[in-house]
C-alpha positions as CSV (number, residue, x, y, z in Angstrom):
1,M,0.1,-0.1,0.0
2,N,2.8,2.3,0.9
3,E,4.4,2.0,-2.5
4,L,1.3,2.7,-4.2
5,I,1.0,6.1,-2.2
6,E,4.4,6.9,-3.0
7,D,3.9,6.5,-6.9
8,A,0.8,8.4,-6.9
9,E,2.8,11.3,-4.8
10,I,5.5,11.0,-7.7
11,Q,2.8,11.4,-10.2
12,R,1.4,14.1,-8.6
13,Q,4.9,16.1,-8.3
14,A,5.3,15.3,-11.9
15,W,2.1,17.0,-13.2
16,L,2.5,20.0,-10.9
17,A,6.3,20.2,-12.2
18,G,5.1,19.6,-15.9
19,S,2.4,22.0,-15.8
20,V,5.0,25.0,-14.8
21,C,6.9,24.0,-17.9
22,R,4.2,24.1,-20.3
23,Q,2.9,27.1,-18.9
24,F,6.0,28.8,-20.1
25,I,6.8,26.6,-23.3
26,S,4.3,26.7,-26.3
27,A,3.3,23.3,-27.5
28,L,5.1,24.1,-30.8
29,E,8.6,24.7,-29.2
30,R,8.5,21.5,-26.8
31,P,10.2,19.1,-29.1
32,T,12.8,21.5,-29.7
33,F,13.3,22.6,-26.0
34,S,13.5,18.9,-24.8
35,I,16.5,18.2,-27.7
36,A,18.0,21.6,-26.3
37,V,18.1,20.1,-22.9
38,I,19.8,17.2,-23.9
39,Y,22.3,19.0,-26.0
40,I,23.2,21.5,-23.5
41,T,23.3,19.3,-20.3
42,G,25.3,16.4,-22.3
43,S,27.9,19.0,-23.6
44,I,28.1,20.5,-20.0
45,L,28.9,16.8,-18.6
46,A,31.4,16.2,-21.9
47,G,33.2,19.4,-20.9
48,T,32.7,21.0,-24.0
49,I,30.9,24.0,-22.5
50,E,33.1,25.3,-19.4
51,T,30.7,25.8,-16.2
52,D,31.3,25.6,-12.6
53,S,31.1,22.7,-10.4
54,E,27.4,23.6,-9.2
55,V,26.4,23.6,-12.9
56,M,28.0,20.6,-13.6
57,A,26.4,18.8,-10.7
58,N,22.9,19.9,-11.8
59,A,23.8,19.0,-15.3
60,N,24.7,15.7,-14.3
61,R,21.3,15.1,-12.1
62,I,19.5,16.1,-14.9
63,Y,20.9,14.4,-17.8
64,G,21.6,11.3,-15.7
65,G,17.7,11.1,-14.6
66,L,16.6,11.4,-18.3
67,V,18.9,9.1,-19.5
68,E,17.6,6.5,-16.9
69,K,14.1,7.1,-17.4
70,A,14.7,6.7,-21.2
71,E,16.8,3.3,-21.2
72,A,13.6,2.2,-18.8
73,G,11.6,3.0,-22.0
74,G,14.4,1.0,-24.3
75,F,16.7,3.4,-25.2
76,Q,20.0,1.8,-26.0
77,E,22.3,4.5,-27.7
78,A,23.3,7.0,-24.5
79,D,27.0,5.9,-25.0
80,I,26.7,6.6,-28.8
81,L,25.2,9.9,-28.0
82,A,27.9,10.8,-25.8
83,V,30.4,10.3,-27.9
84,Y,28.8,13.0,-29.9
85,F,29.0,15.3,-27.0
86,R,32.7,14.7,-26.2
87,K,33.6,15.4,-29.9
88,N,31.4,18.5,-29.9
89,R,29.4,17.4,-33.0
90,W,26.2,18.0,-32.9
91,T,24.7,16.0,-36.3
92,P,21.7,15.1,-37.8
93,M,22.4,11.9,-36.6
94,A,22.9,13.1,-32.9
95,A,19.8,15.0,-33.1
96,E,18.1,11.9,-34.1
97,L,19.4,10.0,-31.3
98,A,18.1,12.8,-28.9
99,T,14.8,12.7,-30.2
100,E,14.6,8.8,-29.5
101,L,15.7,9.4,-25.9
102,V,12.6,11.9,-25.5
103,E,10.3,9.2,-27.1
104,C,11.7,6.4,-25.0
105,A,11.4,8.7,-21.8
106,G,7.7,8.7,-22.5
107,G,7.6,11.3,-25.1
108,V,7.5,15.0,-24.9
109,D,5.3,15.9,-22.0
110,A,6.8,13.2,-19.8
111,F,10.2,14.2,-20.7
112,L,9.3,17.8,-19.7
113,D,7.7,16.4,-16.4
114,M,10.7,14.6,-15.7
115,F,13.1,17.6,-16.5
116,D,11.1,20.1,-14.3
117,L,11.5,17.7,-11.3
118,L,15.3,17.0,-12.1
119,A,15.9,20.9,-12.6
120,R,14.4,22.0,-9.5
121,S,16.3,21.6,-6.3
122,T,14.4,19.8,-3.5
123,S,14.5,23.1,-1.3
124,S,13.1,25.0,-4.0
125,M,10.2,22.7,-4.6
126,G,8.1,24.4,-1.5
127,F,4.8,23.0,-1.1
128,I,5.4,20.6,-4.0
129,Q,7.5,18.3,-1.4
């Protein structure tokens, strides 16, 4: 029973967080935004975008969580995508892999829900906690 309650709470938090993201990003721009999230966070982790340790930690949490969700949905190309980031080459094939990652994470809306949750620190979530 506790697992059901915890699952319901996670879904509620994802819905609340996702509704914030959808409030500020139009439906037509959400797929592009999703790919940009992958590109930016992956590039930070690969070291091709210089940043401080806090941003690096946030990128690691966000990208790691999104990839984990996508792998649970069948995504198997995370290692190949990482090579594109390390080589600082954003090609049509890399964009295709990023699109597949989004789809395996449950589609654009599920991806944005997950992004919203991962992008917030626990202390900043206020009433959502």
